[in-house]
C-alpha distance (Angstrom), angle and dihedral (degrees) to the residues before:
residue distance angle dihedral
M1 . . .
T2 3.81 . .
D3 3.81 123.4 .
I4 3.80 118.6 -131.3
I5 3.80 107.3 -145.5
V6 3.80 137.7 179.7
P7 3.84 108.7 -93.7
V8 3.80 127.0 -141.0
L9 3.81 104.2 -70.1
G10 3.80 101.1 -160.3
E11 3.78 139.0 -82.8
S12 3.85 114.0 -31.6
V13 3.86 92.4 0.0
T14 3.82 111.5 119.4
E15 3.80 104.7 163.2
A16 3.79 143.5 25.7
T17 3.80 141.4 -169.7
V18 3.81 121.5 -116.6
G19 3.80 102.3 -115.3
Q20 3.80 101.1 -177.3
W21 3.79 143.0 -33.1
L22 3.80 112.8 -120.7
K23 3.82 91.9 -167.1
S24 3.81 130.7 48.1
P25 3.82 129.5 -142.9
G26 3.79 108.4 -80.2
D27 3.82 94.5 29.3
F28 3.78 116.7 127.7
V29 3.80 113.6 -129.3
N30 3.77 132.9 -169.4
K31 3.77 123.3 -133.9
D32 3.84 111.2 -78.4
D33 3.83 92.8 18.0
V34 3.82 110.5 142.1
L35 3.81 109.8 -109.0
V36 3.79 106.3 174.7
E37 3.79 139.9 4.4
L38 3.81 121.2 -133.9
E39 3.80 125.0 -162.8
T40 3.82 123.5 -150.3
D41 3.79 129.5 176.2
K42 3.82 88.1 -98.3
V43 3.81 111.6 30.8
A44 3.80 144.8 2.6
V45 3.82 113.6 -112.7
E46 3.80 127.2 -160.4
V47 3.83 118.0 -152.1
S48 3.81 113.7 -148.6
A49 3.80 132.4 -159.9
A50 3.80 113.2 -93.2
E51 3.81 90.2 -150.5
S52 3.80 140.8 0.3
G53 3.80 117.9 -81.4
T54 3.79 145.4 98.1
L55 3.81 123.6 -57.1
S56 3.80 98.6 -120.1
E57 3.82 102.2 173.6
V58 3.81 141.7 13.4
V59 3.81 110.8 -151.3
A60 3.84 102.4 171.4
G61 3.78 113.4 51.3
V62 3.81 129.6 -150.9
G63 3.81 111.6 -70.8
E64 3.81 95.5 21.7
T65 3.81 119.2 130.6
V66 3.81 113.5 -126.9
E67 3.80 133.6 -175.7
I68 3.81 129.2 -138.2
G69 3.81 109.4 -73.2
A70 3.82 93.9 18.5
L71 3.82 118.5 141.3
L72 3.81 113.2 -103.3
G73 3.80 100.0 172.7
R74 3.78 145.6 -47.2
L75 3.78 132.3 -95.9
G76 3.81 120.2 -150.3
T77 3.78 131.9 -167.6
G78 3.80 123.5 -85.1
K79 3.76 146.0 134.2
A80 3.79 131.2 -107.4
A81 3.77 130.5 -144.3
P82 3.81 112.3 -114.4
L83 3.78 110.4 -88.0
A84 3.79 91.8 -129.4
A85 3.80 89.5 57.5
K86 3.80 91.2 50.7
I87 3.77 91.8 50.4
T88 3.80 95.9 48.8
A89 3.82 96.3 37.4
G90 3.81 93.0 103.1
S91 3.81 94.5 50.1
E92 3.81 118.9 98.2
E93 3.80 92.7 -157.6
P94 3.80 114.4 26.6
D95 3.78 112.9 -138.5
T96 3.79 103.6 -111.2
S97 3.80 89.8 -164.9
E98 3.79 89.4 70.0
R99 3.78 116.1 91.8
R100 3.81 119.8 -127.9
L101 3.80 114.0 -83.6
G102 3.82 118.0 -138.6
V103 3.80 124.7 -147.9
A104 3.82 106.8 -70.9
V105 3.82 119.3 -125.8
D106 3.80 119.6 -146.5
V107 3.81 122.0 -126.8
S108 3.80 113.4 -151.0
V109 3.79 135.3 -171.1
P110 3.83 111.9 -94.6
S111 3.79 124.4 -130.7
M112 3.79 110.4 -70.7
G113 3.79 97.5 -156.0
E114 3.76 139.6 -100.0
S115 3.84 114.6 -20.7
V116 3.83 92.2 -3.8
S117 3.81 109.6 122.5
E118 3.79 102.6 164.6
G119 3.78 144.7 21.7
M120 3.79 141.6 178.5
V121 3.80 127.2 -108.8
S122 3.79 100.7 -121.4
A123 3.82 101.0 175.8
F124 3.81 144.4 -0.5
L125 3.80 111.0 -131.5
K126 3.83 92.1 -173.1
Q127 3.80 132.1 37.1
V128 3.82 131.6 -145.3
G129 3.80 108.3 -75.9
D130 3.80 95.3 28.0
T131 3.80 118.6 129.5
V132 3.81 112.4 -121.2
R133 3.79 136.0 -174.8
K134 3.78 126.5 -139.6
D135 3.84 112.3 -82.7
E136 3.82 91.9 13.1
S137 3.82 111.3 136.0
I138 3.80 113.0 -107.6
A139 3.82 102.7 168.9
E140 3.81 143.2 13.5
I141 3.80 124.3 -132.1
E142 3.81 123.8 -166.9
T143 3.80 124.3 -153.9
D144 3.77 130.6 177.4
K145 3.82 88.6 -94.5
V146 3.79 110.6 33.0
A147 3.82 145.3 -3.4
L148 3.82 115.7 -110.9
E149 3.78 132.8 -161.3
V150 3.81 118.8 -143.7
P151 3.84 112.1 -139.1
A152 3.80 126.1 -146.4
T153 3.80 112.2 -104.9
S154 3.83 94.9 -145.0
D155 3.79 145.1 0.6
G156 3.79 113.9 -85.0
V157 3.79 143.0 74.8
L158 3.80 125.3 -40.8
S159 3.81 99.4 -117.8
E160 3.81 103.2 173.5
W161 3.81 144.7 10.4
L162 3.81 112.7 -150.6
I163 3.80 94.5 -169.6
S164 3.80 138.0 38.6
E165 3.79 132.9 -125.6
G166 3.79 109.2 -82.6
D167 3.82 94.4 29.6
G168 3.78 120.5 131.4
V169 3.81 116.8 -118.5
T170 3.80 137.2 -175.0
P171 3.83 129.9 -144.3
G172 3.81 111.0 -78.8
A173 3.81 95.2 18.3
I174 3.82 113.4 139.3
I175 3.79 109.3 -120.4
A176 3.83 105.1 165.9
R177 3.80 145.2 9.4
I178 3.80 129.4 -135.2
T179 3.80 125.2 -157.9
P180 3.83 108.3 -144.2
G181 3.77 119.8 -134.8
G182 3.78 97.1 27.5
N183 3.84 96.9 -94.0
L184 3.75 100.2 132.6
A185 3.78 130.1 176.7
P186 3.79 116.5 -155.7
V187 3.79 112.8 -88.3
S188 3.79 90.2 -126.5
A189 3.81 89.5 60.6
I190 3.78 91.6 51.2
Q191 3.79 92.0 52.1
K192 3.81 93.0 42.9
T193 3.78 97.9 51.0
S194 3.77 99.0 36.1
G195 3.79 92.9 52.3
Q196 3.83 89.6 -139.7
T197 3.75 132.4 119.7
T198 3.75 131.1 -158.0
G199 3.80 94.2 -131.1
A200 3.79 121.6 126.6
I201 3.81 119.7 -86.4
P202 3.83 112.6 -104.2
A203 3.79 111.5 -94.7
A204 3.81 94.0 -115.3
E205 3.83 91.5 55.8
R206 3.82 99.7 44.8
P207 3.82 115.8 113.3
V208 3.79 112.3 -115.3
A209 3.80 117.0 -138.4
P210 3.83 117.7 -130.0
S211 3.81 91.8 -118.2
V212 3.82 89.9 54.3
R213 3.81 91.2 49.0
R214 3.81 90.6 51.4
V215 3.81 94.2 49.9
A216 3.82 91.1 45.1
A217 3.81 92.1 49.8
E218 3.80 92.3 49.1
G219 3.81 90.7 48.5
G220 3.79 94.9 44.5
V221 3.82 95.6 -122.8
D222 3.80 134.1 128.3
P223 3.84 108.3 -102.0
A224 3.81 90.3 -149.1
R225 3.83 89.8 63.8
I226 3.81 94.3 56.3
P227 3.83 110.0 108.2
G228 3.79 109.5 -129.2
T229 3.78 133.2 -143.5
G230 3.79 95.6 -176.5
R231 3.78 131.6 93.3
D232 3.84 113.7 -40.6
G233 3.79 88.2 0.3
R234 3.81 94.1 -61.3
A235 3.78 117.7 158.9
T236 3.80 118.9 -113.4
K237 3.79 126.6 -152.8
A238 3.82 88.9 -101.2
D239 3.83 89.9 53.2
A240 3.80 90.2 50.9
M241 3.82 93.5 49.1
A242 3.80 91.8 48.3
Y243 3.83 91.6 48.2
V244 3.81 93.4 48.0
N245 3.82 91.3 48.6
K246 3.81 91.2 51.6
A247 3.80 94.4 43.1
T248 3.82 94.4 51.5
P249 3.83 108.5 86.6
A250 3.79 118.6 -138.9
A251 3.81 90.9 -137.8
P252 3.84 134.9 18.4
D253 3.79 92.2 -101.5
A254 3.80 95.8 40.5
V255 3.80 121.6 118.8
P256 3.84 116.0 -129.8
A257 3.78 111.2 -107.6
A258 3.81 91.4 -123.2
A259 3.82 90.9 57.4
K260 3.80 97.6 50.1
P261 3.79 112.0 108.1
S262 3.79 118.2 -122.8
R263 3.77 111.6 -102.0
E264 3.76 119.6 -120.0
I265 3.80 115.0 -103.4
G266 3.77 126.8 -132.0
P267 3.81 128.0 -117.2
R268 3.81 91.9 -95.0
E269 3.78 96.2 44.6
E270 3.79 130.9 88.6
R271 3.79 128.6 -156.2
V272 3.83 115.7 -146.4
R273 3.80 121.2 176.2
M274 3.79 115.0 -122.1
T275 3.79 113.6 -109.2
R276 3.78 118.6 -116.3
L277 3.80 87.8 -109.9
R278 3.81 93.4 54.7
Q279 3.81 91.3 45.6
T280 3.80 89.4 53.4
I281 3.81 92.1 49.0
A282 3.80 90.8 49.2
R283 3.80 92.6 49.4
R284 3.80 94.8 47.2
L285 3.80 93.2 48.9
K286 3.79 90.4 49.5
E287 3.81 91.2 47.7
A288 3.81 88.9 53.7
Q289 3.81 89.9 55.7
D290 3.80 93.6 43.4
T291 3.81 95.1 47.8
A292 3.81 104.5 41.3
A293 3.79 128.0 57.1
M294 3.80 89.5 -128.9
L295 3.79 122.8 -166.4
T296 3.81 132.5 164.5
T297 3.80 129.2 -142.8
F298 3.81 124.5 -168.1
N299 3.78 139.4 -151.9
D300 3.78 136.7 158.4
V301 3.78 129.7 -127.7
D302 3.79 131.5 -152.4
M303 3.81 105.2 -129.8
T304 3.84 95.0 -166.9
A305 3.81 96.7 107.1
V306 3.82 96.0 44.6
M307 3.80 92.5 46.1
A308 3.81 91.9 49.2
L309 3.82 91.7 48.1
R310 3.79 91.2 48.4
K311 3.80 93.5 48.0
A312 3.81 92.6 49.3
H313 3.80 97.3 49.5
K314 3.82 108.5 22.3
D315 3.83 94.5 102.3
A316 3.81 94.7 48.1
F317 3.81 89.8 43.0
Y318 3.81 91.7 55.1
E319 3.81 93.4 45.9
K320 3.80 92.1 53.1
H321 3.81 102.3 37.1
G322 3.81 103.7 25.2
V323 3.82 93.4 -129.9
K324 3.78 131.9 93.9
L325 3.79 119.3 -104.5
G326 3.80 106.4 -121.0
F327 3.78 134.7 163.4
M328 3.81 97.5 -96.7
G329 3.81 93.5 75.3
F330 3.82 90.6 57.1
F331 3.81 93.1 44.4
T332 3.81 93.2 47.9
K333 3.80 93.5 50.8
A334 3.82 90.6 45.1
V335 3.80 90.0 51.9
V336 3.82 92.6 49.4
S337 3.80 90.5 50.7
A338 3.81 90.6 51.1
L339 3.82 92.9 45.5
K340 3.79 90.5 55.7
E341 3.80 89.4 56.6
I342 3.83 95.6 41.6
P343 3.85 104.1 35.5
A344 3.83 94.5 173.1
V345 3.82 89.8 73.7
N346 3.82 88.3 58.5
A347 3.82 94.1 46.7
E348 3.79 134.7 86.1
I349 3.80 137.7 -146.9
D350 3.81 117.2 -115.4
G351 3.80 109.2 -177.4
A352 3.80 106.6 -63.4
D353 3.83 92.4 -14.9
I354 3.80 135.8 83.0
I355 3.81 117.3 -139.2
Y356 3.81 111.4 -151.6
K357 3.79 113.5 -158.9
N358 3.77 122.4 -148.7
H359 3.79 92.3 -168.6
Y360 3.78 125.9 78.4
D361 3.82 113.8 -142.2
I362 3.78 106.3 166.7
G363 3.80 122.1 -159.3
V364 3.81 113.1 -143.7
A365 3.82 116.4 -160.9
V366 3.83 112.7 -129.9
G367 3.81 124.7 -171.6
T368 3.82 117.5 -133.0
E369 3.79 135.7 170.1
K370 3.82 90.0 -96.5
G371 3.79 94.1 48.2
L372 3.77 140.8 -87.8
V373 3.82 119.0 -25.8
V374 3.80 128.1 -178.1
P375 3.83 114.7 -146.7
V376 3.80 115.9 -173.9
I377 3.82 126.0 -121.9
R378 3.81 106.3 -149.0
D379 3.82 127.6 -137.9
C380 3.79 95.4 -1.2
D381 3.81 89.9 172.6
E382 3.81 88.6 66.4
L383 3.82 95.6 45.8
S384 3.79 127.5 86.4
I385 3.80 120.6 -132.4
A386 3.81 86.8 -97.1
G387 3.79 90.4 51.4
V388 3.79 91.7 50.8
E389 3.81 92.5 48.1
G390 3.80 90.4 48.8
E391 3.80 93.1 51.4
I392 3.81 92.1 46.2
A393 3.81 91.0 50.7
N394 3.81 90.7 49.1
M395 3.80 93.6 48.9
G396 3.80 90.8 45.7
R397 3.81 91.0 55.7
K398 3.81 92.2 47.5
A399 3.82 90.7 49.3
R400 3.80 94.2 50.3
D401 3.82 91.4 45.7
G402 3.81 92.0 48.1
N403 3.81 92.3 -118.3
L404 3.81 100.2 122.2
S405 3.80 112.0 128.8
I406 3.78 128.6 -148.4
A407 3.81 89.2 -106.0
D408 3.82 89.8 57.3
M409 3.82 89.9 59.6
Q410 3.80 101.5 44.2
G411 3.77 135.4 92.2
G412 3.81 104.9 19.4
T413 3.80 116.2 162.9
F414 3.84 97.9 -165.8
T415 3.82 135.3 7.9
I416 3.81 135.0 -139.5
S417 3.81 118.1 -159.8
N418 3.81 120.1 -170.1
G419 3.79 108.3 -157.7
G420 3.78 88.9 161.6
V421 3.81 91.6 83.9
Y422 3.82 86.9 67.0
G423 3.81 93.8 45.8
S424 3.81 99.9 -98.2
L425 3.82 113.6 161.2
M426 3.83 96.4 -170.6
S427 3.81 137.3 -9.1
T428 3.80 143.5 161.4
P429 3.83 106.0 -120.8
I430 3.80 117.5 -147.8
L431 3.80 123.0 -122.6
N432 3.80 122.8 -105.4
P433 3.84 102.5 -139.7
P434 2.96 133.7 -100.6
Q435 3.82 85.8 25.9
S436 3.81 116.8 95.0
G437 3.81 99.6 -150.8
V438 3.80 143.6 37.0
L439 3.81 127.1 -178.3
G440 3.79 119.8 -144.9
M441 3.82 118.9 -154.1
H442 3.80 120.9 -163.3
R443 3.77 141.3 -169.1
I444 3.80 121.1 -61.3
E445 3.79 113.7 -122.7
Q446 3.79 134.6 174.4
R447 3.80 110.3 -107.8
P448 3.84 133.8 170.7
M449 3.81 109.6 -108.0
A450 3.82 131.8 -176.8
I451 3.84 105.6 -117.8
N452 3.82 116.5 179.1
G453 3.79 91.7 -27.6
E454 3.82 94.0 -45.6
V455 3.78 130.5 101.5
K456 3.80 110.7 -122.8
I457 3.80 133.4 171.2
R458 3.80 111.1 -117.4
P459 3.83 135.0 174.9
M460 3.80 102.5 -110.9
M461 3.81 132.8 -174.6
Y462 3.79 128.8 -168.5
L463 3.82 115.5 -132.8
A464 3.81 124.3 -159.1
L465 3.79 126.4 -166.0
S466 3.81 116.1 -165.7
Y467 3.80 111.1 -166.5
D468 3.79 142.3 172.6
H469 3.80 106.0 -105.8
R470 3.81 90.6 -159.4
I471 3.80 89.5 74.5
V472 3.83 105.2 13.8
D473 3.81 119.4 61.8
G474 3.78 121.6 -145.2
K475 3.80 91.9 -111.0
E476 3.80 90.8 53.6
A477 3.80 92.7 48.1
V478 3.80 93.3 50.0
T479 3.81 91.9 45.2
F480 3.80 90.8 50.4
L481 3.79 92.2 53.3
V482 3.81 92.0 45.6
R483 3.82 90.4 53.2
V484 3.82 90.5 51.7
K485 3.83 89.3 49.7
E486 3.82 92.5 48.9
A487 3.82 92.7 49.7
L488 3.81 92.8 50.5
E489 3.80 95.6 44.9
D490 3.82 89.7 49.8
P491 3.84 105.7 26.9
Q492 3.80 90.8 177.0
R493 3.82 85.1 78.3
L494 3.81 88.0 68.9
L495 3.80 91.0 56.5
L496 3.79 92.2 48.2
D497 3.83 93.9 41.8
I498 3.81 93.5 -128.1
């Protein structure tokens, strides 16, 4: 007897709701078959069989709330009929020209990272009929944070794609099947003899997850009308939230966005549908504005001292540490110093609680060909300026080469965005929830400044701090930015920790 338990659900997620059982007691299941779907406030998770056998008992019913490690059911021993026999059972005269079909293995979408609940299939790296090896990449999935590669779950032949390029997918969704051993029957034969199709389930028959029902009830909409991007066209919590937001008019006489007809385009215009990735980015940015009470405060900093220090020691710094001395090391250490004094900027809101963080994991925005990504530099309070510069250089290379992992993108407590490299003079950076602060750097330009009664030309940079006013007061935000300014204008303060 094998216990079926709730797996680890991701950072900061401690419980889930049983959405639906895909198998019933008495059903035989193969190893890695999906048994039950769990819904959390962030992602949908599918729990698979650890070994082949018969589902003997269901302990946690649909709608129940379960914690990590809780018992969901039990799996007993048993034997299955060969899949080829099942497929050809309804045929009076089996087609001897068909080759024997092995037991197919499902390929599912891996975890996409913290707070990422969907992605878009950007490319197939293998086609039906191709031979694949276990862990070989067969598809690419893009999210609003990172590009993922989907690995093959076993050696064999890719026998079926269940989705198309451009489709939206959720973590755990089954997207392909592999026939181990290379004995492959034509896909047409599988579909013909099984009497099944891979089309989406009609909307009226799709199971509705508890999280979707809750969002629909709160928004006063019919859950069956919510268009889904999940498995078999099922609606996810993100789909429900997006639908409710569109269906709620801003004024009594307003028309819901979903009901507005598309306007006709002119002869010199072109209509191109937004990709799933761009739709996700747009929704997440809007959610950040809708959720947080976001304000921005500004200051400027005289970069004379930092630039002089960098010019004097950059060659020796490179010879000793093997990395170039830039400005980000100074800014990161200045931010950490300010966060220690103003801890609210490094905290987050969790329901009715505030979580104060005594670690300083700083996200650093990096531009790539596919867009902006934000890898996280861990434990910046324990790193020297050289250590920070080394980590930033390493993450920059991984971002440009497309090698950033999900772990590289998770768990930041504060973000620094340098729009100055693109020539920005001033901006209002947007928060990266659940973080409560983001610092925007801008271009350095020579400006006349009044210094001790004299006008002097100094290299000046505007700084912008966007913050969540629900947790950070205006006084704290201004003080934070002043402390960053003081540390940069007198970098010796960083060495003395004052």
